[in-house]
C-alpha positions as CSV (number, residue, x, y, z in Angstrom):
1,M,3.3,-8.9,4.8
2,L,2.8,-5.1,4.6
3,L,3.7,-2.7,1.8
4,S,3.0,1.0,1.6
5,I,1.5,2.8,-1.4
6,G,3.4,6.0,-0.9
7,V,5.3,8.9,-2.2
8,K,8.7,7.5,-2.9
9,T,8.5,6.3,-6.5
10,P,6.4,8.4,-9.0
11,T,6.6,6.0,-11.9
12,T,4.4,3.0,-11.5
13,K,0.6,3.0,-11.0
14,A,-0.7,1.0,-8.0
15,A,-3.1,-0.8,-10.2
16,E,-0.3,-2.2,-12.4
17,I,1.7,-3.2,-9.4
18,L,-1.2,-5.0,-7.7
19,L,-1.8,-7.2,-10.8
20,N,1.4,-9.1,-9.8
21,K,0.5,-12.4,-8.2
22,D,3.0,-12.0,-5.4
23,F,1.2,-8.8,-4.2
24,R,-2.2,-10.3,-4.6
25,I,-1.3,-13.4,-2.6
26,T,1.2,-12.1,-0.1
27,V,0.4,-8.5,0.8
28,Q,-2.2,-8.3,3.6
29,V,-2.0,-4.8,4.8
30,I,-1.7,-1.7,2.6
31,P,-1.1,1.7,4.2
32,L,-2.0,4.7,2.0
33,A,0.8,7.2,2.5
34,F,0.4,10.0,3.5
35,A,-2.1,12.3,5.0
36,T,0.5,15.1,5.2
37,Q,-1.8,17.6,7.1
38,I,-4.5,16.8,9.6
39,T,-6.2,20.2,9.6
40,G,-4.9,21.9,6.5
41,Q,-6.4,24.6,4.3
42,G,-10.1,25.0,5.2
43,G,-9.5,23.0,8.3
44,Q,-9.5,19.7,6.3
45,P,-7.0,16.9,5.9
46,E,-4.5,17.0,3.0
47,L,-3.3,13.9,1.2
48,N,-0.2,13.2,-0.9
49,F,-0.2,9.8,-2.8
50,A,2.4,10.9,-5.4
51,N,1.5,9.5,-8.8
52,Q,-1.4,7.6,-7.3
53,G,-3.2,10.9,-6.8
54,N,-3.0,11.9,-10.4
55,G,-6.7,11.3,-10.9
56,C,-7.7,13.2,-7.8
57,T,-9.4,16.6,-7.7
58,V,-9.8,18.7,-4.5
59,F,-12.8,19.7,-2.6
60,S,-13.7,23.4,-3.0
61,G,-11.9,25.8,-0.6
62,T,-9.5,23.1,0.5
63,N,-6.4,21.1,-0.6
64,E,-8.2,17.9,0.4
65,F,-8.2,15.2,-2.3
66,N,-11.3,13.8,-3.8
67,C,-10.1,10.5,-5.2
68,P,-12.5,8.5,-7.4
69,D,-9.8,7.0,-9.6
70,L,-7.6,5.3,-7.0
71,A,-8.2,1.8,-8.3
72,Y,-7.0,-0.7,-5.7
73,A,-9.3,-3.4,-6.9
74,H,-6.6,-5.1,-8.9
75,V,-5.1,-6.6,-5.8
76,C,-8.3,-8.6,-5.4
77,R,-8.8,-9.6,-9.0
78,V,-12.0,-7.7,-9.3
79,K,-13.0,-5.3,-12.1
80,I,-12.3,-1.6,-11.7
81,S,-15.6,0.2,-11.1
82,T,-16.6,3.5,-12.6
83,D,-16.4,5.3,-9.2
84,G,-12.9,4.0,-8.4
85,C,-11.9,3.6,-4.8
86,R,-15.4,4.3,-3.5
87,T,-16.2,0.7,-4.3
88,D,-12.7,-0.7,-5.0
89,I,-11.5,-0.3,-1.4
90,P,-14.5,-2.3,-0.1
91,A,-13.9,-4.9,-2.8
92,C,-10.3,-5.4,-1.6
93,Q,-11.4,-5.5,2.0
94,S,-13.9,-8.3,1.1
95,Q,-10.9,-10.3,-0.1
96,G,-9.2,-9.9,3.3
97,K,-7.0,-6.9,2.5
98,T,-6.5,-4.3,5.2
99,I,-6.4,-0.7,4.0
100,I,-5.2,1.9,6.4
101,L,-4.2,5.6,6.1
102,S,-0.8,6.6,7.2
103,I,-0.7,10.1,8.8
104,G,2.5,12.1,8.8
105,G,5.5,11.5,6.6
106,A,8.6,13.6,6.1
107,T,6.6,16.6,4.8
108,Y,4.3,16.8,7.8
109,T,4.8,20.2,9.4
110,E,1.9,20.8,11.7
111,G,3.8,19.7,14.8
112,G,0.8,18.2,16.4
113,F,-1.8,20.2,18.4
114,S,-1.9,23.1,20.8
115,S,-4.1,21.3,23.3
116,S,-5.8,18.0,24.1
117,D,-9.1,19.4,23.1
118,E,-7.8,20.4,19.7
119,A,-6.3,16.9,19.3
120,V,-9.6,15.2,20.2
121,S,-11.5,17.4,17.7
122,A,-9.0,16.5,15.0
123,A,-9.4,12.8,15.7
124,N,-13.2,13.2,15.3
125,L,-12.6,14.9,12.0
126,I,-10.3,12.1,10.7
127,W,-12.9,9.6,11.8
128,A,-15.8,11.4,10.1
129,T,-13.6,11.7,6.9
130,F,-12.3,8.2,6.6
131,G,-14.3,6.1,9.1
132,P,-18.0,5.1,8.8
133,E,-20.4,7.6,7.2
134,Q,-22.1,9.7,9.9
135,S,-25.7,10.8,9.6
136,G,-25.8,14.6,9.3
137,S,-22.0,15.0,9.0
138,S,-20.7,17.7,6.6
139,A,-17.3,16.1,6.4
140,N,-15.7,15.7,3.0
141,R,-15.2,12.0,2.1
142,P,-12.2,11.5,-0.3
143,F,-13.1,7.8,-0.7
144,G,-16.9,8.3,-0.7
145,S,-18.7,5.6,1.3
146,A,-15.6,3.4,1.7
147,V,-14.5,2.9,5.3
148,L,-10.8,2.4,6.0
149,D,-9.6,-0.3,8.3
150,G,-7.5,1.9,10.6
151,F,-4.8,4.5,10.9
152,D,-1.0,4.6,11.1
153,F,1.2,7.3,12.5
154,D,4.5,8.1,10.8
155,F,5.9,11.2,12.4
156,E,9.5,12.1,11.6
157,S,9.9,15.0,14.1
158,T,8.6,16.0,17.5
159,V,4.8,16.5,17.8
160,S,2.6,17.7,20.6
161,N,-0.5,16.3,22.1
162,M,-0.6,13.2,20.0
163,P,-1.6,10.7,22.8
164,P,-5.1,12.3,23.1
165,F,-5.4,12.3,19.3
166,A,-4.5,8.6,19.1
167,N,-6.6,7.6,22.1
168,Q,-9.6,9.3,20.7
169,L,-9.2,7.4,17.4
170,R,-8.7,4.2,19.3
171,S,-11.9,4.9,21.3
172,L,-13.9,5.6,18.2
173,M,-12.7,2.5,16.5
174,D,-13.3,0.3,19.5
175,A,-16.9,1.7,19.8
176,D,-17.7,0.6,16.3
177,T,-18.3,-3.2,16.7
178,S,-19.3,-3.7,13.0
179,K,-15.7,-4.4,12.0
180,K,-12.1,-4.8,13.2
181,Y,-9.9,-1.7,13.1
182,I,-6.2,-1.4,13.7
183,L,-4.0,1.4,15.0
184,T,-0.3,1.3,14.2
185,A,2.8,3.5,14.3
186,A,6.0,3.6,12.3
187,P,8.8,4.7,14.6
188,Q,12.4,4.9,13.6
189,C,14.6,2.2,15.2
190,P,16.6,4.4,17.7
191,F,14.9,3.8,21.0
192,P,13.0,5.7,22.4
193,D,11.7,7.2,19.1
194,A,11.9,11.0,19.3
195,A,8.5,11.6,17.7
196,D,6.3,8.7,18.8
197,D,7.6,8.0,22.3
198,P,4.8,10.0,24.1
199,M,2.3,7.7,22.4
200,L,4.4,4.5,22.7
201,S,5.0,5.0,26.4
202,G,1.9,7.1,27.1
203,G,-0.9,4.5,27.2
204,V,-1.9,4.3,23.5
205,K,-3.0,0.8,22.6
206,F,-1.3,0.0,19.3
207,D,-2.0,-3.2,17.4
208,A,1.4,-3.1,15.7
209,V,4.5,-1.0,15.2
210,F,6.2,-0.9,11.9
211,V,9.7,-0.1,13.1
212,Q,11.9,1.6,10.4
213,F,15.1,-0.4,10.5
214,Y,16.8,1.8,7.9
215,N,18.3,5.3,7.6
216,N,19.8,4.8,11.0
217,Y,22.8,3.1,12.8
218,C,20.4,0.5,14.2
219,G,19.1,-0.6,10.7
220,V,19.3,-4.1,9.3
221,Q,22.7,-3.4,7.8
222,S,24.1,-3.4,11.3
223,Y,22.9,-7.0,12.0
224,Q,25.8,-9.2,13.1
225,A,25.3,-12.7,11.7
226,G,25.7,-15.5,14.2
227,S,25.7,-13.3,17.3
228,T,22.9,-13.6,19.9
229,T,23.9,-10.2,21.2
230,Q,23.6,-7.3,18.7
231,N,25.5,-4.2,19.3
232,N,23.5,-1.8,17.1
233,F,20.6,-3.7,15.5
234,N,18.1,-3.4,18.2
235,F,15.0,-5.6,17.5
236,A,15.5,-7.0,21.0
237,T,15.0,-3.5,22.4
238,W,11.7,-3.2,20.6
239,D,10.7,-6.7,21.7
240,N,11.3,-5.6,25.3
241,W,9.2,-2.5,24.8
242,A,6.4,-4.7,23.5
243,K,6.5,-7.0,26.5
244,T,7.2,-4.5,29.3
245,K,5.9,-1.0,28.2
246,S,3.3,-1.3,25.5
247,A,-0.2,-0.5,26.6
248,N,-1.3,-3.5,24.5
249,P,0.5,-6.6,25.7
250,N,-0.2,-8.4,22.4
251,V,1.3,-5.7,20.2
252,K,3.3,-6.9,17.2
253,V,6.6,-5.5,16.1
254,L,7.3,-5.6,12.3
255,L,10.7,-5.4,10.7
256,G,10.6,-2.4,8.5
257,V,13.0,-2.5,5.5
258,P,13.6,-0.7,2.2
259,A,12.2,-2.7,-0.7
260,N,15.0,-1.7,-3.1
261,T,18.2,0.3,-3.3
262,G,16.5,3.6,-4.0
263,A,13.9,3.3,-1.3
264,A,16.0,4.7,1.5
265,G,19.3,6.4,2.2
266,S,20.7,3.3,4.0
267,G,19.5,-0.1,5.2
268,Y,18.7,-2.0,2.0
269,L,19.8,-5.6,2.0
270,P,19.3,-8.0,-0.9
271,A,16.9,-10.8,0.0
272,N,19.6,-13.4,0.6
273,Q,21.3,-11.1,3.1
274,L,18.0,-10.1,4.7
275,A,17.0,-13.7,5.3
276,P,19.2,-14.3,8.4
277,V,18.0,-11.0,9.9
278,I,14.4,-12.2,9.5
279,D,15.3,-15.5,11.0
280,Y,16.8,-13.8,14.0
281,C,13.7,-11.6,14.5
282,K,11.4,-14.6,14.3
283,S,13.0,-15.8,17.6
284,F,11.1,-13.0,19.4
285,S,7.5,-13.6,20.4
286,S,6.5,-10.1,19.4
287,F,7.7,-10.5,15.8
288,G,4.8,-9.7,13.4
289,G,6.3,-9.9,10.0
290,V,7.9,-7.5,7.5
291,M,7.0,-4.0,6.4
292,M,8.5,-2.8,3.1
293,W,8.8,0.8,1.9
294,D,7.4,1.1,-0.6
295,M,5.2,-0.9,-3.0
296,S,6.6,0.6,-6.2
297,Q,10.2,-0.1,-5.1
298,A,9.3,-3.7,-4.2
299,Y,7.6,-4.2,-7.6
300,A,10.7,-3.0,-9.4
301,N,12.9,-5.4,-7.4
302,S,12.2,-8.7,-9.1
303,G,12.0,-11.7,-6.8
304,F,12.5,-9.6,-3.6
305,I,9.0,-10.0,-2.2
306,A,8.8,-13.7,-3.1
307,S,12.1,-14.4,-1.3
308,V,11.1,-12.5,1.8
309,K,7.8,-14.5,1.8
310,S,9.8,-17.7,1.6
311,T,11.9,-16.7,4.6
312,L,8.8,-15.8,6.6
313,T,7.5,-19.4,5.9
314,G,3.9,-18.3,6.6
315,A,4.5,-16.2,9.7
316,S,3.2,-13.0,8.0
317,K,-0.1,-14.6,7.0
318,R,-0.7,-15.9,10.5
319,V,-0.1,-12.5,12.1
320,M,-2.1,-10.4,9.6
321,Q,-5.1,-12.7,10.0
322,R,-5.1,-11.5,13.6
323,F,-5.4,-7.9,12.5
324,T,-8.2,-8.5,10.0
325,A,-10.4,-11.1,11.9
């Protein structure tokens, strides 16, 4: 199962949330949302983690966070260290948790890149900033020596020259054989996705797509119980993309849902109503589990994550092990 630490709910600290046993045991992938600019002030990435960024400062001459106090270690039952996420992210990773950075979000306004060369240079910057430390690099490192496990793209409007950006990141990750990285996208459910389709149909090898089945006519609220043919709910369409168009024939499609009533404008279903939707999706071979937006919302919705886990009956754990092996 996947949950985002993101910008939706500014009330509960991630450390408190991750003390909950359901999150420690069930959650396998945690996207940090969002990197809202790729080349912002000073040519550096800009991050917005809502209340999770309260302990961050910024590097001189930029709006780029320096985040020694993002303490994600609680998910792994390890003690918070004095330098925060610089050691806590690796501690979580040592417990099998996959930590990725989600790029984009509703406030992303750069619109992509003016050329393929600019896109490739930006990918190199992101890799130097959040990937392995590079000898002689002058890149700022918001998480110090911590190395993230990959990247997610969540673009809500049309962007230019994203395939070369994504493919360069994919090449850099694949060239580093020291660990397994993942590349994911979070398209909205209408197909084809207006923002991500150039990547989804343009030869980018994604490990998974976290399809947002909410805030749209094709969301989980449109599922018709007992019908093998769905008029609006279109998981079958995304399964067909995975099998016939994806550059990665083993790509997984996750069912993206709001984790509580306030998490999205539409598409939230209580766990008992969501269960038959999950059971339907499990009939497709590309099904990879459930994505929830976001972690604070799930935490506040007592029993929701445990009920979803029960419906999944172990499928999420099996899929996520594939990502982190």
